[in-house]
ROFIVO-613287 format. One line per field, with one value per residue (C-alpha): residue number from 1; residue in three letters; x, z, y. Coordinates in steps of 0.2 Angstrom, whole numbers. Layout:
<rs>
vexse: c(NUM/...)
nudren: c(ALA/...)
xx: c(X/...)
zz: c(Z/...)
yy: c(Y/...)
</rs>
This chain:
<rs>
vexse: c(1/2/3/4/5/6/7/8/9/10/11/12/13/14/15/16/17/18/19/20/21/22/23/24/25/26/27/28/29/30/31/32/33/34/35/36/37/38/39/40/41/42/43/44/45/46/47/48/49/50/51/52/53/54/55/56/57/58/59/60/61/62/63/64/65/66/67/68/69/70/71/72/73/74/75/76/77/78/79/80/81/82/83/84/85/86/87/88/89/90/91/92/93/94/95/96/97/98/99/100/101/102/103/104/105/106/107/108/109/110/111/112/113/114/115/116/117/118/119/120/121/122/123/124/125/126/127/128/129/130/131/132/133/134/135/136/137/138/139/140/141/142/143/144/145/146/147/148/149/150/151/152/153/154/155/156/157/158/159/160/161/162/163/164/165/166/167/168/169/170/171/172/173/174/175/176/177/178/179/180/181/182/183/184/185/186/187/188/189/190/191/192/193/194/195/196/197/198/199/200/201/202/203/204/205/206/207/208/209/210/211/212/213/214/215/216/217/218/219/220/221/222/223/224/225/226/227/228/229/230/231/232/233/234/235/236/237/238/239/240/241/242/243/244/245/246/247/248/249/250/251/252/253/254/255/256/257/258/259/260/261/262/263/264/265/266/267/268/269/270/271/272/273/274/275/276/277/278/279/280/281/282/283/284/285/286/287/288/289/290/291/292/293/294/295/296/297/298/299/300/301/302/303)
nudren: c(UNK/UNK/UNK/UNK/UNK/UNK/UNK/UNK/UNK/UNK/UNK/UNK/UNK/UNK/UNK/UNK/UNK/UNK/UNK/UNK/UNK/UNK/UNK/UNK/UNK/UNK/UNK/UNK/UNK/UNK/UNK/UNK/UNK/UNK/UNK/UNK/UNK/UNK/UNK/UNK/UNK/UNK/UNK/UNK/UNK/UNK/UNK/UNK/UNK/UNK/UNK/UNK/UNK/UNK/UNK/UNK/UNK/UNK/UNK/UNK/UNK/UNK/UNK/UNK/UNK/UNK/UNK/UNK/UNK/UNK/UNK/UNK/UNK/UNK/UNK/UNK/UNK/UNK/UNK/UNK/UNK/UNK/UNK/UNK/UNK/UNK/UNK/UNK/UNK/UNK/UNK/UNK/UNK/UNK/UNK/UNK/UNK/UNK/UNK/UNK/UNK/UNK/UNK/UNK/UNK/UNK/UNK/UNK/UNK/UNK/UNK/UNK/UNK/UNK/UNK/UNK/UNK/UNK/UNK/UNK/UNK/UNK/UNK/UNK/UNK/UNK/UNK/UNK/UNK/UNK/UNK/UNK/UNK/UNK/UNK/UNK/UNK/UNK/UNK/UNK/UNK/UNK/UNK/UNK/UNK/UNK/UNK/UNK/UNK/UNK/UNK/UNK/UNK/UNK/UNK/UNK/UNK/UNK/UNK/UNK/UNK/UNK/UNK/UNK/UNK/UNK/UNK/UNK/UNK/UNK/UNK/UNK/UNK/UNK/UNK/UNK/UNK/UNK/UNK/UNK/UNK/UNK/UNK/UNK/UNK/UNK/UNK/UNK/UNK/UNK/UNK/UNK/UNK/UNK/UNK/UNK/UNK/UNK/UNK/UNK/UNK/UNK/UNK/UNK/UNK/UNK/UNK/UNK/UNK/UNK/UNK/UNK/UNK/UNK/UNK/UNK/UNK/UNK/UNK/UNK/UNK/UNK/UNK/UNK/UNK/UNK/UNK/UNK/UNK/UNK/UNK/UNK/UNK/UNK/UNK/UNK/UNK/UNK/UNK/UNK/UNK/UNK/UNK/UNK/UNK/UNK/UNK/UNK/UNK/UNK/UNK/UNK/UNK/UNK/UNK/UNK/UNK/UNK/UNK/UNK/UNK/UNK/UNK/UNK/UNK/UNK/UNK/UNK/UNK/UNK/UNK/UNK/UNK/UNK/UNK/UNK/UNK/UNK/UNK/UNK/UNK/UNK/UNK/UNK/UNK/UNK/UNK/UNK/UNK/UNK/UNK/UNK/UNK/UNK/UNK/UNK/UNK/UNK/UNK/UNK/UNK/UNK/UNK)
xx: c(-19/-4/-13/3/11/-3/-4/5/8/16/21/6/-6/-14/-12/-19/-26/-32/-50/-63/-73/-90/-94/-108/-111/-127/-130/-147/-160/-153/-171/-172/-158/-167/-173/-157/-145/-156/-155/-136/-134/-145/-137/-120/-126/-135/-118/-105/-114/-108/-89/-90/-81/-80/-90/-89/-100/-95/-96/-86/-68/-64/-71/-83/-88/-100/-118/-133/-142/-129/-137/-151/-140/-139/-157/-162/-154/-170/-182/-177/-176/-166/-152/-150/-143/-127/-112/-116/-105/-105/-91/-89/-75/-70/-52/-46/-43/-51/-35/-34/-46/-48/-62/-76/-81/-94/-93/-108/-106/-119/-114/-130/-121/-114/-123/-124/-128/-119/-120/-105/-109/-94/-92/-75/-76/-62/-51/-53/-71/-62/-61/-80/-86/-104/-107/-100/-112/-127/-122/-120/-136/-145/-136/-139/-157/-164/-150/-152/-133/-126/-110/-99/-88/-82/-63/-48/-42/-35/-44/-37/-42/-45/-46/-27/-20/-2/-7/-17/-1/10/-3/-4/15/17/2/5/18/7/-7/5/11/-5/-19/-33/-30/-42/-39/-45/-54/-70/-75/-60/-66/-84/-78/-77/-91/-106/-99/-96/-88/-73/-67/-70/-65/-69/-88/-93/-110/-119/-135/-149/-143/-126/-135/-146/-132/-123/-138/-146/-142/-145/-134/-120/-121/-120/-104/-96/-82/-84/-74/-87/-105/-119/-133/-147/-143/-155/-168/-163/-145/-132/-117/-102/-92/-74/-69/-75/-66/-56/-38/-23/-14/5/12/30/24/14/-2/-13/-30/-37/-55/-55/-48/-62/-75/-66/-67/-86/-90/-77/-90/-97/-81/-77/-69/-50/-52/-62/-50/-36/-43/-43/-29/-23/-11/6/7/13/-1/6/6/-12/-19/-11/-17/-35/-35/-27/-42/-49/-35)
zz: c(-236/-237/-228/-226/-215/-203/-202/-189/-194/-186/-200/-212/-198/-196/-177/-180/-196/-201/-203/-205/-189/-185/-166/-155/-137/-127/-108/-101/-100/-111/-116/-126/-137/-146/-161/-164/-161/-174/-186/-184/-186/-201/-210/-209/-214/-229/-234/-229/-222/-238/-232/-215/-210/-191/-176/-157/-143/-126/-117/-131/-129/-148/-165/-174/-193/-197/-203/-205/-190/-177/-179/-169/-154/-153/-158/-145/-131/-130/-131/-112/-101/-88/-101/-102/-84/-90/-100/-118/-133/-152/-165/-183/-195/-212/-209/-219/-202/-185/-179/-194/-188/-202/-209/-213/-195/-182/-163/-152/-133/-120/-102/-93/-77/-74/-62/-77/-91/-107/-125/-137/-156/-169/-187/-194/-212/-226/-225/-244/-241/-236/-254/-256/-242/-249/-247/-229/-225/-232/-221/-206/-208/-211/-196/-183/-188/-172/-160/-146/-146/-134/-145/-157/-172/-188/-194/-197/-183/-179/-175/-167/-157/-140/-129/-128/-115/-121/-139/-135/-126/-141/-153/-143/-140/-159/-163/-150/-161/-176/-166/-160/-177/-187/-177/-188/-181/-167/-153/-157/-141/-139/-123/-115/-122/-115/-97/-101/-114/-102/-95/-112/-130/-128/-146/-163/-180/-198/-193/-176/-169/-155/-147/-143/-125/-132/-147/-136/-123/-138/-143/-156/-173/-181/-169/-172/-191/-189/-179/-191/-202/-221/-219/-207/-212/-199/-204/-195/-188/-180/-168/-164/-166/-178/-188/-189/-205/-205/-223/-239/-233/-218/-216/-207/-204/-200/-186/-194/-209/-198/-205/-190/-197/-195/-200/-186/-174/-179/-174/-158/-154/-159/-146/-133/-121/-120/-120/-107/-92/-89/-74/-84/-99/-87/-80/-97/-100/-118/-118/-126/-121/-105/-95/-102/-120/-117/-110/-124/-137/-131/-131/-148/-156/-142/-138)
yy: c(-113/-125/-139/-149/-134/-137/-156/-166/-184/-199/-210/-212/-207/-190/-184/-166/-158/-140/-137/-123/-124/-119/-119/-112/-112/-112/-111/-115/-129/-144/-149/-132/-138/-153/-144/-133/-148/-159/-144/-142/-161/-162/-148/-156/-173/-166/-158/-171/-187/-198/-194/-200/-216/-217/-212/-212/-208/-201/-219/-228/-231/-232/-227/-238/-239/-225/-229/-218/-227/-221/-203/-210/-208/-190/-188/-199/-188/-178/-192/-196/-181/-190/-192/-173/-172/-182/-178/-183/-183/-189/-187/-193/-190/-194/-202/-216/-225/-222/-215/-202/-189/-177/-166/-166/-170/-166/-165/-163/-160/-159/-155/-157/-163/-145/-132/-121/-134/-131/-137/-135/-139/-140/-144/-145/-142/-145/-129/-128/-122/-105/-102/-104/-91/-90/-108/-108/-93/-103/-118/-108/-99/-116/-125/-112/-107/-115/-118/-105/-100/-87/-85/-94/-92/-98/-99/-109/-120/-137/-154/-170/-185/-179/-195/-198/-185/-188/-186/-170/-163/-167/-159/-144/-141/-143/-131/-118/-109/-109/-101/-88/-84/-85/-76/-82/-100/-104/-116/-134/-138/-128/-137/-128/-111/-114/-112/-93/-92/-90/-73/-66/-68/-78/-77/-69/-75/-73/-75/-71/-76/-66/-72/-61/-56/-50/-41/-32/-28/-20/-9/-20/-26/-9/0/-14/-11/8/6/-7/-2/-5/-22/-29/-34/-38/-51/-59/-77/-88/-82/-65/-67/-59/-64/-52/-56/-49/-48/-58/-74/-82/-78/-85/-69/-69/-59/-61/-51/-39/-46/-45/-46/-28/-34/-47/-34/-22/-36/-38/-19/-20/-34/-29/-23/-40/-51/-63/-54/-56/-67/-79/-80/-81/-98/-106/-119/-116/-131/-128/-109/-101/-91/-75/-81/-88/-71/-61/-73/-74/-55/-53/-46/-37/-24)
</rs>
């Protein structure tokens, strides 16, 4: 990947950066997420903790210098059950300044205030790790060993600082043409995708994670493996889930060159019976795209 093509700057500051994202969704009792969130965070910190420079929690207006003790925050969420009924967030990144949000980074979001509580965990890894796919597989297997994910995925995407609405709008206007051209890029705001992820699989990518509910709905892991074409592998992940791997390494694709990522589309066809319904997808606001563009883009690997 030519990272400069996928980086948005204002002067010397990075407004948006490419990443290799690992994200997973859970819906259910927030207290059940404690061991899984701790394992996800621990796996990331073991690999990248020495590179982090700034952090912010959901109730902070700006980033502050990172120190290992700040990790007590998300670990403390599960020590007081009353906290889990709130909207909780934590993010840390490796930028040179608090404004330069670049990978490696991690974002944890618990939405216990919703009627159907939701947890969204996201790692944003350096894109160069796409050239070390086996290392990424090992990290994913470790990070999601205990988290009761319903679905999730890993592939190229974007990241930006999401607390400034005007900046987010500028970033999405810039990023949308890149998303439409390169199908291997994911939308950089997983909380938006979570609005449709409870009712089905909302996205597939290089790696696609299916929790036990969707695995069983598709006939079980063995049946999935039997139906998968040669370019798609199926391996266990977590507690009763699976990971579908579309090819050896993540790809960007390019519709201008008719590179539509057939291995990703093969995964989409495998999981299409449990994808999110059209009406759920149509309710998602993919900033920078028209409703028609967003509809077609969200379905790009399913049709």
